N, C-alpha and C positions, 0 to 999 in steps of 0.2 A: 504494500500500500504506500502511496495512492496508485491506483491503476484504473484504466477504463478501456472500453472497446467501442469502436464505431465502424460502420461499413465504409468500404472504399467507394469512390464516386461511381465506378462502373458495376457495383454489385446490384443484383436483382433483389426485389423485395422478398423478405423471409419472415416467417412466423416466429414468435418468441416472446419472452418476458420483457416488459418495459420497466422503467425505473419505478419502484414502489413509493407510496406516499404513507408516511408514518406521522401520527399525531396523538396528542393527549389533551382531552377536554373534560370539563365537569359533566357535560351532557352525554357524550359517547364513551367516556372512559378512554382506555387505550384503543387506538384505531390503526388498523393496517389495511391499506388498499393496494392490491397487486394487479396492475393492468397486464393483459395478455393480448398481443396482436396476432390475429389470424388473417393471413393473406388469402383472399378468395380468388382473385384473378389479378392480372396486371393492372386492372383499372378499378379494383374495389378491395376493401378490407373492412374488418370489424375489430374493435377493441372491447374486450370483456374485462370489466374492472370490479370484482367483488370487494366490498368494504367490510372487514371483520371488526366488530366492536365488542368490548367486554361488558358494557353497561346496557346496551340496547341491542335489538335485533340487527342482523346483517343487512346490508344495502347493496343492490346490484346496479352498476352503471354499464351502459352500452353505448358505443359510438360506431356508427356505420357510415362509410364514405364510398362514393361511387362517382367516377368520372365518365361522362358521356362525350360523344363527339361534339356536342353543342354546348356543354356546360357541366355542372357538377351538382351533387346532392350530398348533404351532410345531416345526419340524424343522430341526436343524442337523447337518451331516455334512461330513466332510473325507476326502481321499484323496490318496495319493502312492504311487509305486513306487520304492523306495529301499533301500539297505543300512542296517545299523545305523550310527549316527553317535555318536562320543563327544563330550565337552565341547569339544574343540578342532576339531571338524569333520572328523575322520579317519573314513573309511568302513571297515567291516569286515563280514565275513559275506556271506551271499547276499542278492541283491535279492529283495524280497517286497512284496506289496501291504500298505499300512499305512493304516488308516482309523479313524474314530470316528463315533459316532452319539449325539446328544443331542436327544431329542424329548420333547414333552409335549403333553397334550390335556386339556381340562376342559370338560364339557358338563352343562348344567342341564336335566334331564328334566322336572321339575315344580318348583313352589316349594319343595318339601321334599327332593326327590331330585336328586343329581348323581353323575356318575361321571367317572373320569379315568384317566390312565395316565402313566407316565414310562418312557422307554427310554434307558438310558445304558450304552454299551459302547465299548471301545477295543481295538484289536488289539495295542497296545504299552503297557507301563506308563508310559513317559515321552513319549508322543506329544504330549501337551499342553505339556509343558515344552520339548521340542525345537523345536516350531513356534510357540511363543508364543500358543497358543489361550487366550483370556481368558473369564472368566465361566463356568467349567466347573462348579464345585461349588456351584451355586445350587439352591434348592428348586424342584423341578418337580412335586411331588406332595404327598401328605399328610406325607411324611417327608423330612427334610433330610439330605443326604449329608455326610460328613465330608471333610476335605481328603485328596485322593488316594484316595477311595473313591467308586465309582459305584453308584447304586441304580436298579434297574428295578422298577417297581411298577404294580399294577393295583388300583383301589379303587372302591368305591361308598359313598356317605354319604347318610344321611337325618337331617335336623335340623329341629326346630321349637322352640317356646318351652319345652316341657316335656321333650323327649327328644332323644337323640342316638344314632345307630347307624351303625357303619361295618364294612365287611368288606374286607380287602385281602390282597394277596400281594406278597412282596418278594424280590428276588434281589440279591446283593451281588457286585461285582467289586472286588478290591483292587489298587491300583496302587503300594503302598508296597513298599520292599525287604523281602523275606522273606514277603510275603503269598502265601498258597496258597488259591485260591478253593475248593478241595475241602474245606477246613476251615471255611469260612463256612457258616452254616445257611441253607437255603432256608426262608423264613417263609411258610407257606401252609397254612391261612388264618390271618389275625389278625382276630379279631372283638372289637369293643368296643361297649358300650352303656351309656347312663345315662338315668335317668328320675327326674323330680321332680314329684310331683303338684302341681297348681296350688293346691288347697285345703289348708288345714292338716289334719294328722292328729293327733288327740288334743292339739290346741292347739299343735303344733310342726311343724317342717319335716322332711320325710322325703326321703331321697335313696337311690336304688337304683342299683347299678353291677354290671356283669358283663363278663367278658372270657374269651376262649379263644384259644389259639395252638398251632400245631404247628411244631416246628423239626426239620428233617432235615439231617444232615451226612453227607457222603460219606466223610470221612477224619478220623481223630483228629489233633488238633494236636500231640500228643506222640509218637505212634507211627504212622508212615506205613503200616504193615502192617495196622493195625486200622481198622475203620469208625468214624466219628464217633458220638458219643452223640446219640440222638434223644429228643425230649421232646414231651409233650402235656400241656397244662394248661388247666383250666377253673376260673374263680374267680367268686364272687358275694359282694358285700358290700353292706351298707346301714347307714345311720346316721340317727338321729332326734335332734333337738335342739329344745328350747323355752327360752324366757326368761321369768322371772317377776321383777318388780320390786316390792319391798315398800314400804310407806309410809315406813319408816325410811331408804330409799335403798339397802338391800342388794339386790343383783341376783344371782339364782340361775339357772343355765343347766343343767338336767339333760340328760343325753345317754345314748343307747344306741348301741352299735356292734357289728356282727357280721360275720364273714367266714368263708367256706368255700372251700378249695382242694382240687382233685383233680389228682393228678399221675400220669402214666404215663411211665416212663423206660426206655429200652432201649439196647443196645449200649454199656453202661457200661464193660465190660472183660472180659477172658477169664481173669483171675486168680481164684484161689479166695477171695481176701480181699474182693473186691468182687462183689456180685451183678450179673448181667448185665441183669436186668429188675427193675423196682420199680414197684409201684402203691400209692399211698397217698392217703388223704383226711384232711385235718385241718381243724379249725375253731377259731375264736377269738372270744370275746365280751368286751365291756367295758361296764360301767355306771358312771356317775359323775355328778358335778355340778361345775360351775365357779362359784366364788363371787367376787364383786367388790364393793367398797364405796368408790365415788368420794367423796373429800373435797375440797371446793372452798373456797378462801380468796380473797376479792377484795382486791386491792391498789389503790393509787391509779392505776396505769398498766397494770393487767392482772389476770390471775388465775393462781393456782397450783392445779393439780389433782394430788392424790395418790390413787392408786387401788391399794390392796392387792389382790392376786389369790391365790386358793388353789384347788386342785383335789383332789377325793377321787374315786378310781376303784378299782374291783375287777375282776379278770380271772383266769380259771383259767390255770394254767401251760401253756405250749405247748412241746413238745419238738421239737428239730430232726429232720430226716429221716435215718434210719440207713441207709447203703448197704452196710455190711459191717464187718469187724473185721480188724485187723492180726494178724500171727502171734502176738503176745503178748497178744491179746485186746482191745487198745485199739480202741474204736469209731471208725468212719470215717463222718463226717456229710457 
């Protein structure tokens, strides 16, 4: 000792034992996890990782990987049959099957099109903490999950030099204390698109963007007896900008911006103060110019650049969305 082994770069995949994981905690006692890699084919393998614990039942982890001609698949799963366990390893409650699933896949259909998915679910809020499961809250799809939040998603994306388009569906499972999955929205569909013409438009750069989303909630976060607010939104916006530099050094960047949003809201509440359903369309436009005048002074060992900036913009007034009035007539936005 010390000594280690590793394969040469030209070695083929071989089955065998991987580095074990050893731990000592109040909840699990002494823990020994021994991964074993089983090569199935040149493009697939599986890692079986039984976790042996002295204070609680054993836990089995599995990781399956498969490479396809157009993408890859990675599936992690775990299972045990055990009671609830507190931080000191004390069992309570009835025995039950406890498991998790962390899976992802990404596939390239054409040079522009790809699709993928992520499946993240757990039977217990604290299963990852209890059994020391690592690398749980990683990005497995278009969207990144937060700490102690699991995202299941399905998506398709098209992208080239001038445009981007995506459509996706998302479901959230909360693992934090107080989380109620019925109050989390199911996001389906979520559509986003961007387009920028390659050639200048009226001497400037034009960008167009659009998006649409539908949110559905089963339960209100403030009143368990009421359904959650549902919403649908479609938005479109564009902006144009050009740059003109005068002989004097003055640089002017005129710009135009416009945006339109359409909302449909329902299940907002059952009180008379708040309307239960709302449909509204609003728009906003801005026109202006950015002015800059760089002043350069050369010194013995460098340069000093002073660039005053100014902007002039005009826009119509945009009012917030009115959802109702209080008993005294005060508006609720």
